[in-house]
PyMOL Python script that loads the backbone (N, CA, C, O; Angstrom):
from pymol import cmd

cmd.read_pdbstr("""\
ATOM      1  N   MET A   1       0.823  -1.189   0.000  1.00  0.00           N
ATOM      2  CA  MET A   1       0.000   0.000   0.000  1.00  0.00           C
ATOM      3  C   MET A   1       0.868   1.254   0.000  1.00  0.00           C
ATOM      4  O   MET A   1       0.543   2.237  -0.665  1.00  0.00           O
ATOM      5  N   ALA A   2       1.968   1.219   0.742  1.00  0.00           N
ATOM      6  CA  ALA A   2       2.849   2.381   0.772  1.00  0.00           C
ATOM      7  C   ALA A   2       3.437   2.644  -0.613  1.00  0.00           C
ATOM      8  O   ALA A   2       3.562   3.799  -1.022  1.00  0.00           O
ATOM      9  N   PHE A   3       3.797   1.591  -1.333  1.00  0.00           N
ATOM     10  CA  PHE A   3       4.365   1.739  -2.669  1.00  0.00           C
ATOM     11  C   PHE A   3       3.343   2.369  -3.612  1.00  0.00           C
ATOM     12  O   PHE A   3       3.670   3.289  -4.362  1.00  0.00           O
ATOM     13  N   SER A   4       2.124   1.881  -3.574  1.00  0.00           N
ATOM     14  CA  SER A   4       1.062   2.429  -4.418  1.00  0.00           C
ATOM     15  C   SER A   4       0.827   3.905  -4.112  1.00  0.00           C
ATOM     16  O   SER A   4       0.655   4.712  -5.026  1.00  0.00           O
ATOM     17  N   ALA A   5       0.819   4.252  -2.842  1.00  0.00           N
ATOM     18  CA  ALA A   5       0.619   5.651  -2.448  1.00  0.00           C
ATOM     19  C   ALA A   5       1.757   6.531  -2.960  1.00  0.00           C
ATOM     20  O   ALA A   5       1.518   7.633  -3.454  1.00  0.00           O
ATOM     21  N   GLU A   6       2.989   6.049  -2.844  1.00  0.00           N
ATOM     22  CA  GLU A   6       4.143   6.825  -3.304  1.00  0.00           C
ATOM     23  C   GLU A   6       4.145   6.963  -4.829  1.00  0.00           C
ATOM     24  O   GLU A   6       4.545   8.002  -5.355  1.00  0.00           O
ATOM     25  N   LEU A   7       3.704   5.926  -5.537  1.00  0.00           N
ATOM     26  CA  LEU A   7       3.583   6.030  -6.991  1.00  0.00           C
ATOM     27  C   LEU A   7       2.596   7.133  -7.364  1.00  0.00           C
ATOM     28  O   LEU A   7       2.862   7.947  -8.248  1.00  0.00           O
ATOM     29  N   GLY A   8       1.451   7.149  -6.677  1.00  0.00           N
ATOM     30  CA  GLY A   8       0.437   8.167  -6.947  1.00  0.00           C
ATOM     31  C   GLY A   8       0.955   9.567  -6.702  1.00  0.00           C
ATOM     32  O   GLY A   8       0.688  10.477  -7.488  1.00  0.00           O
ATOM     33  N   LYS A   9       1.701   9.750  -5.607  1.00  0.00           N
ATOM     34  CA  LYS A   9       2.280  11.069  -5.313  1.00  0.00           C
ATOM     35  C   LYS A   9       3.237  11.519  -6.409  1.00  0.00           C
ATOM     36  O   LYS A   9       3.364  12.712  -6.686  1.00  0.00           O
ATOM     37  N   ALA A  10       3.911  10.546  -7.033  1.00  0.00           N
ATOM     38  CA  ALA A  10       4.879  10.854  -8.087  1.00  0.00           C
ATOM     39  C   ALA A  10       4.224  10.943  -9.463  1.00  0.00           C
ATOM     40  O   ALA A  10       4.901  11.209 -10.457  1.00  0.00           O
ATOM     41  N   GLY A  11       2.905  10.723  -9.526  1.00  0.00           N
ATOM     42  CA  GLY A  11       2.185  10.863 -10.783  1.00  0.00           C
ATOM     43  C   GLY A  11       2.134   9.624 -11.655  1.00  0.00           C
ATOM     44  O   GLY A  11       1.850   9.724 -12.849  1.00  0.00           O
ATOM     45  N   PHE A  12       2.402   8.455 -11.085  1.00  0.00           N
ATOM     46  CA  PHE A  12       2.384   7.207 -11.846  1.00  0.00           C
ATOM     47  C   PHE A  12       1.177   6.362 -11.442  1.00  0.00           C
ATOM     48  O   PHE A  12       0.783   6.333 -10.276  1.00  0.00           O
ATOM     49  N   THR A  13       0.594   5.672 -12.439  1.00  0.00           N
ATOM     50  CA  THR A  13      -0.520   4.763 -12.194  1.00  0.00           C
ATOM     51  C   THR A  13      -0.112   3.374 -12.666  1.00  0.00           C
ATOM     52  O   THR A  13       0.050   3.159 -13.867  1.00  0.00           O
ATOM     53  N   PRO A  14       0.058   2.427 -11.748  1.00  0.00           N
ATOM     54  CA  PRO A  14       0.466   1.085 -12.160  1.00  0.00           C
ATOM     55  C   PRO A  14      -0.687   0.338 -12.831  1.00  0.00           C
ATOM     56  O   PRO A  14      -1.857   0.569 -12.529  1.00  0.00           O
ATOM     57  N   THR A  15      -0.329  -0.559 -13.744  1.00  0.00           N
ATOM     58  CA  THR A  15      -1.341  -1.455 -14.302  1.00  0.00           C
ATOM     59  C   THR A  15      -1.378  -2.758 -13.520  1.00  0.00           C
ATOM     60  O   THR A  15      -2.378  -3.475 -13.555  1.00  0.00           O
ATOM     61  N   ALA A  16      -0.284  -3.073 -12.805  1.00  0.00           N
ATOM     62  CA  ALA A  16      -0.240  -4.272 -11.964  1.00  0.00           C
ATOM     63  C   ALA A  16       0.863  -4.130 -10.924  1.00  0.00           C
ATOM     64  O   ALA A  16       1.946  -3.623 -11.217  1.00  0.00           O
ATOM     65  N   ILE A  17       0.578  -4.580  -9.716  1.00  0.00           N
ATOM     66  CA  ILE A  17       1.581  -4.722  -8.660  1.00  0.00           C
ATOM     67  C   ILE A  17       1.300  -6.062  -7.992  1.00  0.00           C
ATOM     68  O   ILE A  17       0.192  -6.297  -7.509  1.00  0.00           O
ATOM     69  N   ASN A  18       2.297  -6.938  -7.963  1.00  0.00           N
ATOM     70  CA  ASN A  18       2.159  -8.245  -7.317  1.00  0.00           C
ATOM     71  C   ASN A  18       3.250  -8.384  -6.275  1.00  0.00           C
ATOM     72  O   ASN A  18       4.433  -8.224  -6.576  1.00  0.00           O
ATOM     73  N   THR A  19       2.846  -8.686  -5.042  1.00  0.00           N
ATOM     74  CA  THR A  19       3.804  -8.798  -3.938  1.00  0.00           C
ATOM     75  C   THR A  19       3.559 -10.088  -3.173  1.00  0.00           C
ATOM     76  O   THR A  19       2.421 -10.452  -2.875  1.00  0.00           O
ATOM     77  N   THR A  20       4.658 -10.770  -2.861  1.00  0.00           N
ATOM     78  CA  THR A  20       4.614 -11.960  -2.025  1.00  0.00           C
ATOM     79  C   THR A  20       5.512 -11.711  -0.824  1.00  0.00           C
ATOM     80  O   THR A  20       6.636 -11.233  -0.975  1.00  0.00           O
ATOM     81  N   ALA A  21       5.022 -12.035   0.371  1.00  0.00           N
ATOM     82  CA  ALA A  21       5.812 -11.886   1.595  1.00  0.00           C
ATOM     83  C   ALA A  21       6.207 -13.260   2.115  1.00  0.00           C
ATOM     84  O   ALA A  21       5.378 -14.165   2.212  1.00  0.00           O
ATOM     85  N   THR A  22       7.484 -13.402   2.447  1.00  0.00           N
ATOM     86  CA  THR A  22       7.980 -14.604   3.118  1.00  0.00           C
ATOM     87  C   THR A  22       8.384 -14.172   4.515  1.00  0.00           C
ATOM     88  O   THR A  22       9.293 -13.359   4.684  1.00  0.00           O
ATOM     89  N   VAL A  23       7.710 -14.713   5.510  1.00  0.00           N
ATOM     90  CA  VAL A  23       7.901 -14.285   6.893  1.00  0.00           C
ATOM     91  C   VAL A  23       8.619 -15.372   7.672  1.00  0.00           C
ATOM     92  O   VAL A  23       8.281 -16.551   7.561  1.00  0.00           O
ATOM     93  N   THR A  24       9.617 -14.975   8.465  1.00  0.00           N
ATOM     94  CA  THR A  24      10.345 -15.899   9.327  1.00  0.00           C
ATOM     95  C   THR A  24       9.825 -15.744  10.745  1.00  0.00           C
ATOM     96  O   THR A  24       9.780 -14.639  11.287  1.00  0.00           O
ATOM     97  N   LEU A  25       9.436 -16.857  11.335  1.00  0.00           N
ATOM     98  CA  LEU A  25       8.895 -16.886  12.690  1.00  0.00           C
ATOM     99  C   LEU A  25       9.858 -17.701  13.540  1.00  0.00           C
ATOM    100  O   LEU A  25      10.086 -18.879  13.267  1.00  0.00           O
ATOM    101  N   ASP A  26      10.424 -17.078  14.571  1.00  0.00           N
ATOM    102  CA  ASP A  26      11.366 -17.770  15.447  1.00  0.00           C
ATOM    103  C   ASP A  26      10.804 -17.832  16.862  1.00  0.00           C
ATOM    104  O   ASP A  26      10.101 -16.924  17.307  1.00  0.00           O
ATOM    105  N   LYS A  27      11.126 -18.922  17.561  1.00  0.00           N
ATOM    106  CA  LYS A  27      10.717 -19.040  18.962  1.00  0.00           C
ATOM    107  C   LYS A  27      11.768 -18.353  19.828  1.00  0.00           C
ATOM    108  O   LYS A  27      12.951 -18.690  19.774  1.00  0.00           O
ATOM    109  N   THR A  28      11.323 -17.394  20.619  1.00  0.00           N
ATOM    110  CA  THR A  28      12.209 -16.671  21.538  1.00  0.00           C
ATOM    111  C   THR A  28      11.731 -16.937  22.960  1.00  0.00           C
ATOM    112  O   THR A  28      10.748 -17.648  23.165  1.00  0.00           O
ATOM    113  N   ASP A  29      12.424 -16.369  23.938  1.00  0.00           N
ATOM    114  CA  ASP A  29      12.006 -16.517  25.332  1.00  0.00           C
ATOM    115  C   ASP A  29      10.599 -15.971  25.550  1.00  0.00           C
ATOM    116  O   ASP A  29       9.866 -16.458  26.411  1.00  0.00           O
ATOM    117  N   ALA A  30      10.227 -14.970  24.777  1.00  0.00           N
ATOM    118  CA  ALA A  30       8.911 -14.342  24.910  1.00  0.00           C
ATOM    119  C   ALA A  30       7.828 -15.091  24.126  1.00  0.00           C
ATOM    120  O   ALA A  30       6.649 -14.753  24.232  1.00  0.00           O
ATOM    121  N   GLY A  31       8.211 -16.099  23.348  1.00  0.00           N
ATOM    122  CA  GLY A  31       7.266 -16.834  22.507  1.00  0.00           C
ATOM    123  C   GLY A  31       7.649 -16.666  21.053  1.00  0.00           C
ATOM    124  O   GLY A  31       8.731 -16.169  20.741  1.00  0.00           O
ATOM    125  N   PHE A  32       6.763 -17.081  20.161  1.00  0.00           N
ATOM    126  CA  PHE A  32       7.044 -16.961  18.733  1.00  0.00           C
ATOM    127  C   PHE A  32       7.034 -15.495  18.319  1.00  0.00           C
ATOM    128  O   PHE A  32       6.161 -14.725  18.720  1.00  0.00           O
ATOM    129  N   THR A  33       8.028 -15.123  17.503  1.00  0.00           N
ATOM    130  CA  THR A  33       8.218 -13.738  17.098  1.00  0.00           C
ATOM    131  C   THR A  33       8.563 -13.679  15.614  1.00  0.00           C
ATOM    132  O   THR A  33       9.372 -14.470  15.129  1.00  0.00           O
ATOM    133  N   VAL A  34       7.949 -12.743  14.894  1.00  0.00           N
ATOM    134  CA  VAL A  34       8.335 -12.490  13.511  1.00  0.00           C
ATOM    135  C   VAL A  34       9.677 -11.768  13.548  1.00  0.00           C
ATOM    136  O   VAL A  34       9.788 -10.668  14.091  1.00  0.00           O
ATOM    137  N   THR A  35      10.695 -12.399  12.964  1.00  0.00           N
ATOM    138  CA  THR A  35      12.036 -11.807  12.995  1.00  0.00           C
ATOM    139  C   THR A  35      12.466 -11.258  11.644  1.00  0.00           C
ATOM    140  O   THR A  35      13.354 -10.409  11.575  1.00  0.00           O
ATOM    141  N   GLU A  36      11.849 -11.731  10.576  1.00  0.00           N
ATOM    142  CA  GLU A  36      12.188 -11.247   9.239  1.00  0.00           C
ATOM    143  C   GLU A  36      10.957 -11.280   8.351  1.00  0.00           C
ATOM    144  O   GLU A  36      10.070 -12.117   8.520  1.00  0.00           O
ATOM    145  N   SER A  37      10.918 -10.358   7.408  1.00  0.00           N
ATOM    146  CA  SER A  37       9.892 -10.357   6.369  1.00  0.00           C
ATOM    147  C   SER A  37      10.567  -9.949   5.069  1.00  0.00           C
ATOM    148  O   SER A  37      11.124  -8.857   4.955  1.00  0.00           O
ATOM    149  N   HIS A  38      10.507 -10.846   4.094  1.00  0.00           N
ATOM    150  CA  HIS A  38      11.104 -10.544   2.787  1.00  0.00           C
ATOM    151  C   HIS A  38       9.981 -10.369   1.778  1.00  0.00           C
ATOM    152  O   HIS A  38       9.103 -11.224   1.663  1.00  0.00           O
ATOM    153  N   LEU A  39      10.010  -9.266   1.052  1.00  0.00           N
ATOM    154  CA  LEU A  39       8.988  -8.967   0.059  1.00  0.00           C
ATOM    155  C   LEU A  39       9.565  -9.124  -1.342  1.00  0.00           C
ATOM    156  O   LEU A  39      10.618  -8.569  -1.656  1.00  0.00           O
ATOM    157  N   ASP A  40       8.868  -9.883  -2.178  1.00  0.00           N
ATOM    158  CA  ASP A  40       9.178  -9.972  -3.603  1.00  0.00           C
ATOM    159  C   ASP A  40       8.056  -9.271  -4.337  1.00  0.00           C
ATOM    160  O   ASP A  40       6.896  -9.671  -4.239  1.00  0.00           O
ATOM    161  N   MET A  41       8.400  -8.216  -5.079  1.00  0.00           N
ATOM    162  CA  MET A  41       7.394  -7.419  -5.767  1.00  0.00           C
ATOM    163  C   MET A  41       7.754  -7.280  -7.232  1.00  0.00           C
ATOM    164  O   MET A  41       8.910  -7.044  -7.582  1.00  0.00           O
ATOM    165  N   THR A  42       6.751  -7.430  -8.084  1.00  0.00           N
ATOM    166  CA  THR A  42       6.886  -7.098  -9.499  1.00  0.00           C
ATOM    167  C   THR A  42       5.774  -6.112  -9.827  1.00  0.00           C
ATOM    168  O   THR A  42       4.677  -6.188  -9.275  1.00  0.00           O
ATOM    169  N   ALA A  43       6.072  -5.192 -10.729  1.00  0.00           N
ATOM    170  CA  ALA A  43       5.086  -4.172 -11.069  1.00  0.00           C
ATOM    171  C   ALA A  43       5.200  -3.778 -12.532  1.00  0.00           C
ATOM    172  O   ALA A  43       6.290  -3.755 -13.105  1.00  0.00           O
ATOM    173  N   LYS A  44       4.061  -3.471 -13.121  1.00  0.00           N
ATOM    174  CA  LYS A  44       3.999  -2.873 -14.459  1.00  0.00           C
ATOM    175  C   LYS A  44       3.492  -1.454 -14.276  1.00  0.00           C
ATOM    176  O   LYS A  44       2.384  -1.230 -13.789  1.00  0.00           O
ATOM    177  N   ILE A  45       4.331  -0.492 -14.679  1.00  0.00           N
ATOM    178  CA  ILE A  45       4.011   0.918 -14.474  1.00  0.00           C
ATOM    179  C   ILE A  45       4.380   1.683 -15.747  1.00  0.00           C
ATOM    180  O   ILE A  45       5.562   1.904 -16.011  1.00  0.00           O
ATOM    181  N   PRO A  46       3.402   2.080 -16.521  1.00  0.00           N
ATOM    182  CA  PRO A  46       3.694   2.818 -17.750  1.00  0.00           C
ATOM    183  C   PRO A  46       4.432   4.132 -17.463  1.00  0.00           C
ATOM    184  O   PRO A  46       4.081   4.868 -16.540  1.00  0.00           O
ATOM    185  N   GLY A  47       5.459   4.408 -18.273  1.00  0.00           N
ATOM    186  CA  GLY A  47       6.140   5.690 -18.218  1.00  0.00           C
ATOM    187  C   GLY A  47       7.199   5.860 -17.150  1.00  0.00           C
ATOM    188  O   GLY A  47       7.775   6.942 -17.039  1.00  0.00           O
ATOM    189  N   ILE A  48       7.481   4.837 -16.358  1.00  0.00           N
ATOM    190  CA  ILE A  48       8.491   4.977 -15.304  1.00  0.00           C
ATOM    191  C   ILE A  48       9.791   4.323 -15.767  1.00  0.00           C
ATOM    192  O   ILE A  48       9.763   3.324 -16.487  1.00  0.00           O
ATOM    193  N   ASP A  49      10.927   4.881 -15.357  1.00  0.00           N
ATOM    194  CA  ASP A  49      12.194   4.233 -15.663  1.00  0.00           C
ATOM    195  C   ASP A  49      12.663   3.447 -14.445  1.00  0.00           C
ATOM    196  O   ASP A  49      12.142   3.623 -13.344  1.00  0.00           O
ATOM    197  N   ALA A  50      13.645   2.582 -14.650  1.00  0.00           N
ATOM    198  CA  ALA A  50      14.110   1.689 -13.595  1.00  0.00           C
ATOM    199  C   ALA A  50      14.648   2.452 -12.383  1.00  0.00           C
ATOM    200  O   ALA A  50      14.423   2.041 -11.245  1.00  0.00           O
ATOM    201  N   GLU A  51      15.351   3.552 -12.619  1.00  0.00           N
ATOM    202  CA  GLU A  51      15.926   4.327 -11.514  1.00  0.00           C
ATOM    203  C   GLU A  51      14.827   4.929 -10.631  1.00  0.00           C
ATOM    204  O   GLU A  51      14.903   4.851  -9.404  1.00  0.00           O
ATOM    205  N   LYS A  52      13.822   5.518 -11.244  1.00  0.00           N
ATOM    206  CA  LYS A  52      12.712   6.124 -10.490  1.00  0.00           C
ATOM    207  C   LYS A  52      11.925   5.040  -9.763  1.00  0.00           C
ATOM    208  O   LYS A  52      11.531   5.225  -8.612  1.00  0.00           O
ATOM    209  N   PHE A  53      11.693   3.908 -10.433  1.00  0.00           N
ATOM    210  CA  PHE A  53      10.986   2.782  -9.817  1.00  0.00           C
ATOM    211  C   PHE A  53      11.693   2.320  -8.549  1.00  0.00           C
ATOM    212  O   PHE A  53      11.065   2.146  -7.505  1.00  0.00           O
ATOM    213  N   THR A  54      13.012   2.121  -8.649  1.00  0.00           N
ATOM    214  CA  THR A  54      13.791   1.651  -7.502  1.00  0.00           C
ATOM    215  C   THR A  54      13.761   2.673  -6.369  1.00  0.00           C
ATOM    216  O   THR A  54      13.628   2.301  -5.203  1.00  0.00           O
ATOM    217  N   ALA A  55      13.882   3.949  -6.702  1.00  0.00           N
ATOM    218  CA  ALA A  55      13.850   4.996  -5.680  1.00  0.00           C
ATOM    219  C   ALA A  55      12.504   5.016  -4.959  1.00  0.00           C
ATOM    220  O   ALA A  55      12.462   5.133  -3.735  1.00  0.00           O
ATOM    221  N   ILE A  56      11.410   4.904  -5.700  1.00  0.00           N
ATOM    222  CA  ILE A  56      10.084   4.911  -5.078  1.00  0.00           C
ATOM    223  C   ILE A  56       9.888   3.653  -4.234  1.00  0.00           C
ATOM    224  O   ILE A  56       9.366   3.738  -3.122  1.00  0.00           O
ATOM    225  N   ALA A  57      10.299   2.484  -4.742  1.00  0.00           N
ATOM    226  CA  ALA A  57      10.146   1.236  -3.990  1.00  0.00           C
ATOM    227  C   ALA A  57      10.930   1.287  -2.681  1.00  0.00           C
ATOM    228  O   ALA A  57      10.405   0.915  -1.631  1.00  0.00           O
ATOM    229  N   ASN A  58      12.177   1.743  -2.734  1.00  0.00           N
ATOM    230  CA  ASN A  58      12.991   1.819  -1.518  1.00  0.00           C
ATOM    231  C   ASN A  58      12.455   2.867  -0.543  1.00  0.00           C
ATOM    232  O   ASN A  58      12.498   2.666   0.670  1.00  0.00           O
ATOM    233  N   GLY A  59      11.956   3.973  -1.066  1.00  0.00           N
ATOM    234  CA  GLY A  59      11.360   4.988  -0.186  1.00  0.00           C
ATOM    235  C   GLY A  59      10.108   4.481   0.489  1.00  0.00           C
ATOM    236  O   GLY A  59       9.881   4.760   1.667  1.00  0.00           O
ATOM    237  N   ALA A  60       9.286   3.737  -0.243  1.00  0.00           N
ATOM    238  CA  ALA A  60       8.067   3.163   0.347  1.00  0.00           C
ATOM    239  C   ALA A  60       8.418   2.145   1.418  1.00  0.00           C
ATOM    240  O   ALA A  60       7.771   2.097   2.464  1.00  0.00           O
ATOM    241  N   LYS A  61       9.437   1.331   1.166  1.00  0.00           N
ATOM    242  CA  LYS A  61       9.881   0.342   2.164  1.00  0.00           C
ATOM    243  C   LYS A  61      10.335   1.033   3.443  1.00  0.00           C
ATOM    244  O   LYS A  61       9.977   0.612   4.543  1.00  0.00           O
ATOM    245  N   ALA A  62      11.121   2.090   3.299  1.00  0.00           N
ATOM    246  CA  ALA A  62      11.644   2.804   4.466  1.00  0.00           C
ATOM    247  C   ALA A  62      10.549   3.530   5.236  1.00  0.00           C
ATOM    248  O   ALA A  62      10.623   3.639   6.460  1.00  0.00           O
ATOM    249  N   GLY A  63       9.533   4.029   4.534  1.00  0.00           N
ATOM    250  CA  GLY A  63       8.505   4.823   5.189  1.00  0.00           C
ATOM    251  C   GLY A  63       7.233   4.078   5.535  1.00  0.00           C
ATOM    252  O   GLY A  63       6.301   4.675   6.074  1.00  0.00           O
ATOM    253  N   CYS A  64       7.169   2.783   5.236  1.00  0.00           N
ATOM    254  CA  CYS A  64       5.951   2.006   5.467  1.00  0.00           C
ATOM    255  C   CYS A  64       5.648   1.884   6.963  1.00  0.00           C
ATOM    256  O   CYS A  64       6.506   1.446   7.730  1.00  0.00           O
ATOM    257  N   PRO A  65       4.450   2.263   7.384  1.00  0.00           N
ATOM    258  CA  PRO A  65       4.122   2.169   8.807  1.00  0.00           C
ATOM    259  C   PRO A  65       4.134   0.734   9.338  1.00  0.00           C
ATOM    260  O   PRO A  65       4.455   0.520  10.507  1.00  0.00           O
ATOM    261  N   ILE A  66       3.797  -0.236   8.515  1.00  0.00           N
ATOM    262  CA  ILE A  66       3.827  -1.628   8.965  1.00  0.00           C
ATOM    263  C   ILE A  66       5.272  -2.094   9.136  1.00  0.00           C
ATOM    264  O   ILE A  66       5.582  -2.818  10.082  1.00  0.00           O
ATOM    265  N   SER A  67       6.150  -1.684   8.231  1.00  0.00           N
ATOM    266  CA  SER A  67       7.566  -2.027   8.374  1.00  0.00           C
ATOM    267  C   SER A  67       8.137  -1.449   9.665  1.00  0.00           C
ATOM    268  O   SER A  67       8.920  -2.105  10.352  1.00  0.00           O
ATOM    269  N   ARG A  68       7.745  -0.228   9.988  1.00  0.00           N
ATOM    270  CA  ARG A  68       8.238   0.381  11.225  1.00  0.00           C
ATOM    271  C   ARG A  68       7.624  -0.279  12.451  1.00  0.00           C
ATOM    272  O   ARG A  68       8.255  -0.322  13.508  1.00  0.00           O
ATOM    273  N   LEU A  69       6.405  -0.795  12.328  1.00  0.00           N
ATOM    274  CA  LEU A  69       5.743  -1.453  13.451  1.00  0.00           C
ATOM    275  C   LEU A  69       6.458  -2.735  13.835  1.00  0.00           C
ATOM    276  O   LEU A  69       6.668  -3.015  15.015  1.00  0.00           O
ATOM    277  N   LEU A  70       6.832  -3.516  12.820  1.00  0.00           N
ATOM    278  CA  LEU A  70       7.497  -4.787  13.076  1.00  0.00           C
ATOM    279  C   LEU A  70       8.932  -4.548  13.512  1.00  0.00           C
ATOM    280  O   LEU A  70       9.673  -3.825  12.846  1.00  0.00           O
ATOM    281  N   ASN A  71       9.321  -5.138  14.604  1.00  0.00           N
ATOM    282  CA  ASN A  71      10.711  -5.053  15.042  1.00  0.00           C
ATOM    283  C   ASN A  71      11.433  -6.241  14.423  1.00  0.00           C
ATOM    284  O   ASN A  71      11.843  -7.174  15.113  1.00  0.00           O
ATOM    285  N   ALA A  72      11.578  -6.179  13.083  1.00  0.00           N
ATOM    286  CA  ALA A  72      12.135  -7.301  12.341  1.00  0.00           C
ATOM    287  C   ALA A  72      12.932  -6.764  11.159  1.00  0.00           C
ATOM    288  O   ALA A  72      12.780  -5.611  10.758  1.00  0.00           O
ATOM    289  N   LYS A  73      13.767  -7.610  10.623  1.00  0.00           N
ATOM    290  CA  LYS A  73      14.502  -7.279   9.406  1.00  0.00           C
ATOM    291  C   LYS A  73      13.514  -7.330   8.241  1.00  0.00           C
ATOM    292  O   LYS A  73      12.841  -8.342   8.045  1.00  0.00           O
ATOM    293  N   ILE A  74      13.423  -6.259   7.478  1.00  0.00           N
ATOM    294  CA  ILE A  74      12.560  -6.198   6.307  1.00  0.00           C
ATOM    295  C   ILE A  74      13.457  -6.073   5.082  1.00  0.00           C
ATOM    296  O   ILE A  74      14.299  -5.177   5.023  1.00  0.00           O
ATOM    297  N   SER A  75      13.288  -6.955   4.109  1.00  0.00           N
ATOM    298  CA  SER A  75      14.055  -6.873   2.873  1.00  0.00           C
ATOM    299  C   SER A  75      13.090  -6.858   1.693  1.00  0.00           C
ATOM    300  O   SER A  75      11.950  -7.309   1.800  1.00  0.00           O
ATOM    301  N   LEU A  76      13.567  -6.331   0.562  1.00  0.00           N
ATOM    302  CA  LEU A  76      12.720  -6.157  -0.598  1.00  0.00           C
ATOM    303  C   LEU A  76      13.500  -6.426  -1.872  1.00  0.00           C
ATOM    304  O   LEU A  76      14.606  -5.916  -2.050  1.00  0.00           O
ATOM    305  N   ASP A  77      12.923  -7.230  -2.760  1.00  0.00           N
ATOM    306  CA  ASP A  77      13.390  -7.370  -4.136  1.00  0.00           C
ATOM    307  C   ASP A  77      12.274  -6.826  -5.009  1.00  0.00           C
ATOM    308  O   ASP A  77      11.191  -7.407  -5.074  1.00  0.00           O
ATOM    309  N   ALA A  78      12.534  -5.716  -5.679  1.00  0.00           N
ATOM    310  CA  ALA A  78      11.520  -5.079  -6.527  1.00  0.00           C
ATOM    311  C   ALA A  78      11.957  -5.156  -7.974  1.00  0.00           C
ATOM    312  O   ALA A  78      13.091  -4.811  -8.307  1.00  0.00           O
ATOM    313  N   LYS A  79      11.055  -5.609  -8.839  1.00  0.00           N
ATOM    314  CA  LYS A  79      11.359  -5.756 -10.258  1.00  0.00           C
ATOM    315  C   LYS A  79      10.309  -5.028 -11.076  1.00  0.00           C
ATOM    316  O   LYS A  79       9.110  -5.194 -10.856  1.00  0.00           O
ATOM    317  N   LEU A  80      10.766  -4.227 -12.014  1.00  0.00           N
ATOM    318  CA  LEU A  80       9.893  -3.527 -12.942  1.00  0.00           C
ATOM    319  C   LEU A  80       9.738  -4.378 -14.192  1.00  0.00           C
ATOM    320  O   LEU A  80      10.723  -4.728 -14.842  1.00  0.00           O
ATOM    321  N   GLU A  81       8.499  -4.707 -14.523  1.00  0.00           N
ATOM    322  CA  GLU A  81       8.237  -5.496 -15.712  1.00  0.00           C
ATOM    323  C   GLU A  81       8.021  -4.585 -16.904  1.00  0.00           C
ATOM    324  O   GLU A  81       7.502  -3.478 -16.765  1.00  0.00           O
ATOM    325  N   ALA A  82       8.416  -5.047 -18.057  1.00  0.00           N
ATOM    326  CA  ALA A  82       8.231  -4.268 -19.292  1.00  0.00           C
ATOM    327  C   ALA A  82       6.805  -4.327 -19.758  1.00  0.00           C
ATOM    328  O   ALA A  82       6.464  -3.732 -20.780  1.00  0.00           O
TER     329      ALA A  82
END
""", "prot")
cmd.dss("prot")
cmd.show_as("cartoon", "prot")
cmd.util.cbc("prot")
cmd.orient("prot")
């Protein structure tokens, strides 16, 4: 959602965004805890170049309220489809 919002602010309208999350759950002294979340995202966005796409994706990752909520390692692989 953060990525879509940032695209809109930058004037881009995607035709498709597909994201898959792989979450790591570890048992700690406090119980089971999400320790990592890896996002794989592909998107089709008319008129955007790879540099702008990467900048928006990384900015959305850094500013996402859910990412900040989780006290976990968040990683992202973002791919722009032709």
